[in-house]
C-alpha positions in Angstrom: -6.3 9.3 16.8 -4.6 6.6 18.9 -2.6 3.8 17.4 -5.1 1.0 17.6 -7.9 3.0 16.0 -6.6 3.0 12.5 -7.8 -0.5 11.5 -11.1 0.3 13.0 -11.2 3.6 11.1 -10.5 1.8 7.8 -13.0 -0.9 8.4 -15.6 1.9 9.0 -14.8 3.4 5.7 -14.9 0.1 3.9 -18.4 -0.5 5.2 -19.6 2.8 3.7 -18.1 3.0 0.3 -15.4 1.6 -2.0 -12.2 3.1 -0.6 -9.5 4.4 -3.0 -6.0 3.9 -1.7 -3.3 5.6 -3.7 0.2 4.1 -3.4 2.8 6.0 -1.4 6.5 5.3 -1.0 7.6 7.8 1.7 6.2 10.4 4.1 6.1 13.2 1.6 3.9 11.3 -0.9 1.7 10.3 2.0 1.3 14.1 2.7 0.3 14.6 -0.9 -2.3 11.9 -0.8 -3.9 13.2 2.4 -3.8 16.8 1.0 -5.6 15.6 -2.1 -8.5 14.5 0.1 -8.0 10.7 0.1 -9.0 8.9 3.2 -6.5 6.1 3.2 -3.2 5.1 1.6 -1.4 2.0 0.4 2.3 1.7 1.2 3.5 0.0 -1.9 6.3 -2.7 -1.6 7.4 -1.9 -5.2 7.4 1.8 -4.5 9.5 1.4 -1.4 12.0 -0.9 -3.1 12.2 1.3 -6.2 12.3 4.7 -4.5 14.1 4.1 -1.2 16.8 1.6 -2.3 16.7 1.7 -6.1 15.9 -2.0 -6.2 13.4 -4.1 -8.2 10.3 -5.5 -6.6 11.7 -8.8 -5.6 11.4 -8.8 -1.8 14.9 -7.3 -1.3 14.1 -4.9 1.5 14.2 -6.2 5.0 11.3 -6.0 7.5 13.2 -3.4 9.5 13.7 -1.2 6.4 10.0 -1.3 5.5 8.7 -0.8 9.0 10.9 2.3 9.4 9.4 3.8 6.3 5.9 2.9 7.6 6.7 4.7 10.9 7.8 7.9 9.0 4.5 7.7 7.0 2.4 7.2 10.1 4.1 10.1 11.8 3.4 12.4 8.8 -0.3 11.5 8.3 -3.2 10.3 10.4 -5.1 8.5 7.6 -5.2 4.7 7.8 -2.4 3.0 5.8 -2.1 -0.6 4.6 1.5 -1.9 4.2 2.6 -4.4 1.6 4.8 -6.8 3.4 5.3 -9.2 0.5 5.5 -12.8 1.8 5.7 -11.8 5.4 9.5 -12.2 5.5 9.4 -16.0 5.9 7.5 -18.8 7.5 4.8 -18.7 10.2 7.2 -17.5 12.9 8.5 -14.6 10.8 4.9 -13.7 10.0 4.1 -13.6 13.7 7.0 -11.2 14.2 5.9 -9.1 11.2 2.4 -8.7 12.6 3.7 -7.5 15.9 6.1 -4.9 14.6 3.7 -3.4 12.0 0.9 -3.3 14.5 3.3 -1.5 16.9 4.1 0.9 14.0 0.4 2.0 14.0 -0.6 1.0 10.5 -4.2 -0.2 9.8 -3.1 -3.5 8.4 -0.7 -5.6 6.3 -0.9 -7.4 3.0 0.7 -10.9 2.7 1.0 -12.8 -0.6 1.2 -16.5 -1.4 4.4 -16.3 -3.6 7.5 -18.3 -3.0 10.6 -16.3 -2.2 12.2 -14.6 -4.1 8.9 -13.0 -5.0 8.2 -11.2 -8.3 6.0 -8.3 -9.3 2.4 -9.6 -9.4 2.0 -8.7 -13.1 5.2 -10.4 -14.3 5.8 -14.0 -15.3 8.1 -16.4 -13.5 6.3 -16.5 -10.2 6.0 -19.5 -8.0 3.5 -20.2 -5.2 3.7 -21.7 -1.8 1.2 -24.5 -1.1 -2.3 -23.3 -0.1 -1.9 -25.1 3.3 1.2 -23.0 4.0 -0.5 -19.8 3.2 -3.4 -20.7 5.4 -1.0 -21.3 8.3 0.5 -17.8 7.7 -3.0 -16.2 7.8 -4.0 -18.1 10.9 -0.9 -17.1 12.8 -1.3 -13.5 11.7 -4.9 -13.5 13.0 -3.9 -15.1 16.3 -0.9 -12.8 16.8 -2.6 -9.4 16.4 -3.6 -7.8 19.6 -6.1 -5.4 18.0 -8.9 -7.4 16.3 -9.4 -4.5 13.9 -5.8 -4.8 12.6 -6.5 -5.9 9.0 -4.9 -9.1 7.6 -5.1 -8.9 3.8 -4.4 -12.0 1.8 -3.2 -11.7 -1.8 -3.2 -14.6 -4.1 -1.0 -14.6 -7.3 -2.5 -17.9 -8.5 -4.2 -16.3 -11.5 -0.9 -15.9 -13.3 0.5 -19.3 -12.3 -2.3 -21.8 -12.0 -5.3 -20.0 -13.6 -8.5 -18.3 -12.5 -10.2 -21.4 -10.9 -7.3 -22.1 -8.5 -7.1 -18.4 -7.7 -10.8 -18.4 -6.7 -10.3 -21.5 -4.6 -7.3 -20.1 -2.9 -9.2 -16.9 -2.1 -12.0 -18.8 -0.5 -9.6 -20.8 1.6 -7.8 -17.7 2.7 -11.2 -16.2 3.7 -12.0 -19.3 5.7 -8.6 -19.0 7.4 -9.6 -15.6 8.8 -8.3 -13.0 6.3 -10.2 -9.8 6.5 -9.7 -8.7 2.9 -8.9 -10.7 -0.2 -6.7 -9.5 -3.0 -6.9 -11.5 -6.2 -3.8 -10.3 -8.1 -3.4 -9.8 -11.9 -6.9 -10.7 -13.1 -7.0 -10.3 -16.9 -10.5 -9.0 -17.8 -13.5 -7.3 -16.4 -15.3 -10.6 -16.6 -12.7 -12.2 -14.3 -13.1 -9.4 -11.8 -16.9 -9.9 -11.9 -16.6 -13.6 -11.5 -14.4 -13.4 -8.5 -16.8 -10.9 -6.9 -19.7 -13.3 -7.5 -18.0 -16.5 -6.3 -15.8 -15.3 -3.4 -17.6 -14.1 -0.3 -16.4 -11.3 1.8 -14.4 -8.1 1.3 -12.4 -7.8 -2.0 -9.6 -5.5 -3.0 -8.7 -4.7 -6.6 -5.3 -3.6 -7.9 -5.5 -0.9 -10.6 -1.8 -0.8 -11.5 -0.5 0.4 -14.9 1.1 -1.5 -17.7 0.1 -4.9 -16.2 -2.3 -7.8 -16.9 -5.5 -6.1 -15.7 -7.6 -3.8 -17.9 -8.1 -0.2 -16.8 -11.4 0.0 -14.9 -12.9 2.8 -12.9 -13.5 2.9 -9.2 -17.2 3.1 -9.9 -17.1 -0.1 -11.9 -15.3 -1.9 -9.1 -17.9 -0.5 -6.6 -20.7 -1.8 -8.7 -19.1 -5.3 -8.8 -18.8 -5.2 -5.0 -15.1 -4.5 -4.4 -14.6 -2.5 -1.2 -11.1 -1.2 -1.9 -9.1 -0.2 -5.0 -5.4 0.4 -4.8 -3.3 2.5 -7.3 0.1 1.3 -6.0 2.5 3.0 -8.5 0.4 5.7 -10.2 1.9 8.6 -8.3 5.4 7.1 -8.5 5.2 6.7 -12.3 3.9 10.2 -12.9 6.6 11.8 -10.7 9.3 9.7 -12.3 8.3 10.6 -15.8 8.0 14.3 -15.0 11.4 14.1 -13.4 13.0 12.5 -16.4 11.6 15.1 -18.7 12.7 18.0 -16.5 16.2 16.7 -16.2 16.5 16.1 -19.9 15.6 19.7 -20.7 17.9 20.9 -17.9 20.8 19.0 -19.4 20.0 20.3 -22.9 19.2 23.9 -22.2 20.9 24.6 -18.9 17.9 26.2 -17.3 14.7 25.1 -15.5 12.7 28.2 -16.5 10.2 26.4 -18.7 9.3 24.1 -15.8 8.6 26.8 -13.2 4.8 26.8 -13.9 4.7 23.0 -13.4 6.6 23.0 -10.1 5.2 22.9 -6.6 6.0 26.4 -5.3 8.0 27.1 -2.2 4.8 28.3 -0.4 2.9 25.2 -1.4 5.7 23.0 -0.1 5.9 24.9 3.2 2.1 24.7 3.6 2.2 20.9 3.0 5.0 20.5 5.5 3.3 22.7 8.1 6.4 25.0 8.1 4.7 27.8 10.0 3.6 25.5 12.8 7.2 24.4 13.3 8.4 28.0 13.3 5.7 28.9 15.8 6.8 26.1 18.1 10.4 27.2 17.8 9.5 30.8 18.7 7.5 29.7 21.7 10.4 27.5 22.9 12.8 30.4 22.5 10.5 32.8 24.4 10.2 30.2 27.2 13.9 29.9 27.5 14.3 33.7 27.6 11.9 33.9 30.6 14.0 31.6 32.7 
């Protein structure tokens, strides 16, 4: 699959069904997501900050740090990936640069939000928003900058937690009019709010099914029935892995052995299969044989 086909591939999926995008935070978790049969992935900004740098989700990673991780992920899997780029790393000129480097990295699209730096997790208090007109300019420059018309520009609004539901709906409509391909109303607080947004905001909608936040736990089927075309689970895998790791380490510290955890581990064979270890060995043997023939 060539680089410019990933946005097109994701758009094709979105036209057929509600697409589930588990959150990934490195190439290995992307391999797990693909192996589980998912057709797309969401490169979580929070996941990257937490896992790669041990930092909170406050926009502390640079564009270069995030694009490098996106490149690793794209080299590992051929499923379409959306990348969370927070506020786009600055004003309209920075957004222009952001679009170029992530399109070059081969991802399917990027998500930009309307928070004021330093940003906050979408489900926490204390957020501030940029003016609607400023976000519209960011979306317009992003659309004009992309060389591939299928490269997705996803506009997230955090207005629900700052200004209320009505302003969030109005912002979403304005972002759609500015050219955003997919609209992401963050931190809605009830099923009725999700339903209302779906009824009042035209176009493709993305729902965030994160844990321990403002939104109720709803199924993908429920979102599909409302009309949402995509559902992300940005930190689900991260949180499960982190909790299991905490428990394993606690028992190791207490008992001095990992034996009780063996049955819950990915085996060496399973790991090697996921990493295509035999394929690399075969390539190495073929290269060695070629050298011996010289």
